[in-house]
N, C-alpha and C positions, 0 to 999 in steps of 0.2 A: 783486326778485331772488329766485330760488328756490334754496334750498340742499338738496342731496341728500346722503344718508348711505349710503355703500356698505358699511358695516360688517356689516349683516345678511347681505348677499349674500356678502361675504368669509367670514363665519362659516359659512354653509352650504357654500361651496366647500371650506373647510378641513375641515369635518366629513366631506364626501364623500370627500376624499382620505384622511382618517385612518381611516374606517370599515373599508376592506379590510385595512389593516395591523392594526387592533385585532382583526378577525375571525381573521386568520392567527395572531396572537399567542395568542388564546384557544384555537384548535384545537391549536396547538403545545403550549400548557400542559396541555391535557387529555390529549394523547398522552403528554406527559412524566409526568403523574400516573399514568396507567394503567401505563406502563412501570415507574415507581417502585413501584407496587403489586405488580407481579410480582416484582421483586427484594426487596420488603419481605416477601412471603410466603416466599421462599427464605431470607431473613435470619432470619425467625421460626423456620423449621425448623432452621437452623443454631444459633440460640440455644437451642432446646430440646435439641438434641444436645449442646451445651456444658453445659447444666444437668444433663442425664443423665450426662454424663461426670464432672462435678464430684461428683455424688452417688455415682457408682460408685467415685470415688477414696477415699471414706470407708471402703469395704470392701476396698480394695486392688486392684481390677481396672480402675479408671479409667485408670491409666497406659497400659494397652494400647489404650484407645479414644482417648486424647488426640491422637495423630498424625492419625487420620482426622477428628477434629473440627476440628483446625487446617487441614487440607487443605480441608474443606468451607467453612470461613470464608474461606480464600483464594480458592476458586472463586467464591463469591458476591461477594466484594469485587472480583475482577477483572471479573466481569460488570457490576457497577455502574460501575466505571471506564470500561468500554467504552461503557456507556449515556450516562454524563455527558460523555464525550469527543465524542459525536455532537451534543451540545447546547451545547457551549462549548469552552473551552480543553482541550487534551488532557491527561489525567491519566496520567502514566507509572507503570507498575507497579513494585513494589520488586524486590529481588533474590529468588531462590528461597528457600523456607523453609530455615532453618538445620538442619543435621543434629543431632539430639539434643534432648531435651525442655528441658534447661536453657538451651541456646543459643536455642531458640525462645521460651522464656519471657522471656529478656532482650532479644529483638529488639524494637526500638521500633515497627517497622511492624506486627508481629504484635499487639502490645498495642493499637495504634490500630485495627486491623481488628476486634479483639474488641469494642472500645468501639463502633465503628460498627455492627457487626452487631446488637448488643443494642438500640441506639437506633433503627436503621432497621427492625428487626423489629417494633417497636411504633409508633413515631412515623411512620415513612415509610409503613407499611401503613395506618395510620389516615388519613393525608392522602390516600393513593391511593383509599381507599374513599369519602372525602368527594368527591374529584374525579369518581368514577364516579356517585355518588348525585345530584349536582347536575343533570347533564343528564337523568337519568331522571326526576327530579322535574319538571323543566321540560316534558318531553314528556308526562308524565302529566297535568299541569294544563292545558297549552295545548290538548290534544286532548280534554279532559274533556267538553265539550258533545256530542261525537260518540257517546259511549257511556254516559253516566251513566244514561240512562233504562233501560238493560238490566241495570244492577247491582242487587243487593239493597239495600234501604235502609241496612242496616248498613255496606255497603261503598262507598256513594256519598259519599266524602269526598275532601278534598284530599290531596296527596301526603304531607303530614305527619300526616294523619288526625285533625285536631282539630275539624272542622266537617262535619256531615252535610247534604248538599244534598237539598232536597225540591222545588225548582222551578227554572225556567229562569233567573231572575235570579241565583240562587245558583250555577248552573252557569257563567254568564258571569263571575261574580265569581272563580270558580276559574281561569278563563282569564286574568284580569288577574293573579292570583297567579303563573301560569305565565310571563307576561311579566316579572314581577318576578324570578322565578328566572333568566331569561335575563340580566337586568341584573346579578344577583349573580354569575353565571358569568363574564361579561365583566370585572367588576371584581375578582373574588377569585381566579380560577384562576391567573393569572400569578404573584401573590405566593405562592399555595399551592405552585406548582411550584418556585419558588425556595427556599421554606422546606423543602420535601421534599429538595431537592438539597444544602442547606447542610451537613448533617453529612458527606455524602460528599465534598464539596469540601474540607471542613476536615480530616477525619480520613484520607481515602484519598489525598490529594495527597502527593507526595514532599517530603522536607525541603529546606530552602534549599540551593542549589548542586548538587542532583541532576542537573538538566538540563545544567549545565556539565560535571559529571563524566562523564555519558553521552556528551556530545559529544566530550570529550577522548578517551574510550575509542574512540569511533567513528573519530575522526581518526587515532588511533594505529593502529587496525586497517587503515584504508584506506591510510595511509602505508606500512605494512609490505607491503600488497598491491601498491602501486605499485612499491616497491623490488623485490619478487619478480618482477613483470611485466617490469620493466626488466632485471633480471638474466637472466630467461629469454630476452628478446629478444636480449641480448648473446650468450648462449650459442648461440642459433640462428644469428645472423650469423657467429659464430666457426666453427661447424660448417660452414656453407655455404662460407665462405672456405677453411677448412682442407681439407675433403673434396673440394671442387670446383675452385675457382679456383686455389688453391695447387698442386694436383697438375698442373693444366694448364700453369701457368707453369714448374714443374719440368720437365715434358715438353718445353716449348719450349726451355728451357736445354740439356737433353740433346741435342735434335735439332740445335740450333745448333752445339754442340760437335762432333757427328758430321759435320755439313756442313762445318765448318771443316777438319777432318782430311781429309775426302774431297776437298777442293779440290785438294790436291797430287797425288793419285794417280788420281782418277776424277771429273772435273768433272760428268759426266752424273749420276752417283750423288749428288753434292752438290746438284744442282738438285732432284732428287726429295726429298731430305731437307729442303731449304729449303721445299718446297711443304708437306710434312707439318708443319713447324714453323709455317708461316703458318696452316694450318688449326687447329692447337692453340692458337695465339695468338687467333684469332678466336673459338674456343669459350670460351677463358678470358675474353675481353672480354664475350661474351654472358652468361656466368654471372655476371660481376661486375655487369653492368647489371641482371640479374634480382635480385641481392641488394639493390642500391640501390633498385630499385623496390619491393621488399617492405618496405623501411623507410618510405619515403614516396613513393607513386606520383607521378610527374611530373604526370600528368593531374589529380591531386588538388590539387597545389600551383598548377598553371598555370590550371586551369579551375574546376571545382566538384565538390562531392560527388556530385550526381546523375550527372555525366559519368563519374566514376570508378566508380560503382556500375553504370552501364550496361555498362562494359567487363567488370566482374566477372560480371554476369548473362549476357552474351554468351558468356563463356568457360566457364560452368558446364556440365558434361556433362549435367545434368538440365535440361530446358526450364524457364526461369525468367522470370517476368513481374516487371517493376520498375515501381512506382508511387511516384515521389519528388516531393514538393512542399516544397522548402526555399528559401524566399525569402531572399536575402542569403547571407552567409557566416558560418559559426560559427568559433570559435577553431580554429587548426590542430590542436591536440592533440585536440579533440573530434571533428573530422572524421576524423582518423587513427584514433581509437578506433572510430568508427562504421564506417569502412572495414574495419578489422580484424575487427569483430564479424560483418559480412556475409560477408567472405571466409572466415572460419573456419566460420561456420554453413553456407555453401554447400559447403565442403569436406566437412563432416560429412554433409550430405545426400547428396552424391555417393558417399561411401564406405560409409555405414552404414545409410541409411534405406530403400533400395529404392524410393524414390519415383518416380512417373512425372511429377510436375510440382512446381514450387516457386514461391514468390512472395515479393517483398520490398516492404514498404511503409515509406516514410520521410516523416515529417511534422515540421515545426517549428511549435510553438504557443507564442507568447510567448517565454519563456526556457527552453523544454525542446525537446529533439530526441528524437522517438519513432521507434524502429526496430523493425519486426516482420518476422520471417522465418518462413514456414510451408511445410509440405510435406504431401503425401498419402501418406507412407510408412507403415511398420508400427509406428512409435512406439517407446516404451520407452526413450527417451533418458534417461541418468542422468549427473549430474555426476561420480559416482564411477567411471564406466566408462572414464575416460581418453580421452574423445572431444573434448577441447579446450574443453569447457564451463567447466572450472575457470579456464582462462586468460581466457575471455570475462568471467567474473564478476569476476576480479581487476582486469582493465582497466576494467570498468564501475564498480566500487566505488571505484577509485582516483580517479575523477572525481566522487565522491558520487552516482553513478547507481544505478539499480535494474535488476535482472534478474528476469524471471518466465518460467518454463518449464512448459509443459503438454504432456506427451507420454504419454498413456495407452497401454497395450498395444493394438495394432491401429491406432493413429494417430487423427487426424493429430497432427502436432507443431507447436507454435507457440512461438516464442521472442520475447519482448518486452523491449526494452532502452530505458531512459529516461536521457538524459544532460542535465545542466544546461549551457546554452550561452550564458548571459548574455542581457541584454535587447536 
């Protein structure tokens, strides 16, 4: 009986699978170290500015420089928070700098930022330099046999410069040192990157409960926006009923009274008055249907969001193309908000943009509904201009959604709305 052992083959397969992941981790770590070296250099400059400010305080003029020094520290710290957030859990920035030197000196976040900038300006910059030097040493030594013969004898040395090469065996030995440098890079750069990021993760992160506080503040703001949007919608419906439908119904009542009085003295006149009353009643009914449809279009409830948006695009005075791909149904409130966003945006395009064409793109990806409305008008749309964009933002944020507006002068204008719609 022959016994076979598959472990070496399994080991080679495992190594082949792990090698690309290790290479990616090494490259990411090198990029992280280089980025940390950049913020380390900025932190060193901020530290020197703090030292200069502290020395100037001894002669009484440093107090005038202290606010600029603290703003410089905050700017560097925010840059590091952004960098670290790209490589791991997001680091939320603190509240704005307090007004007054005494309040700033007592602020816990400011003190932690000063400690970080001093540590990172030395420690982080040093680790970044090490991270840059290791690959340069590896490249120098691996390629050494290609150019060592052209170097002066005093410069024909390894990257660390401790051994002068005089023959080919020595040059090949330097290449082996280069391979050793590669191994050191693979093994050491990820821990070095984590070590470089550790002070920032520890000192620049918000205190316990900050995420919860920010979330509560965000929910409070969106709840207020939802209530404002609801109140605005009620006022709109009330105005529509009061100024339109109610007046029509009053006219019907007056005409019916006139027809009733005319029956006794002139039946032919009564018939004409009744015809006018019928017309007024039909107009009141049409306006009432329009108000109801503006609250929740029947086509949206009975069919789908793309069908409702198709009707909006067809009714738009500006030629509008619709590209909607929404598999399944979203929550009714989400679809109503998306419908409102498109309707309000197309109304703005027709009234204010001077566009020759417009387009609507709607996509659902996983648990998000993406709505984009664009036009080729003259641009310059501004939420402060009273063009309905404030209402769109309030409705969007009431659903924990986001709104992005790009409308440079001269156009084009692009409005992007993202709404969570569940899985």
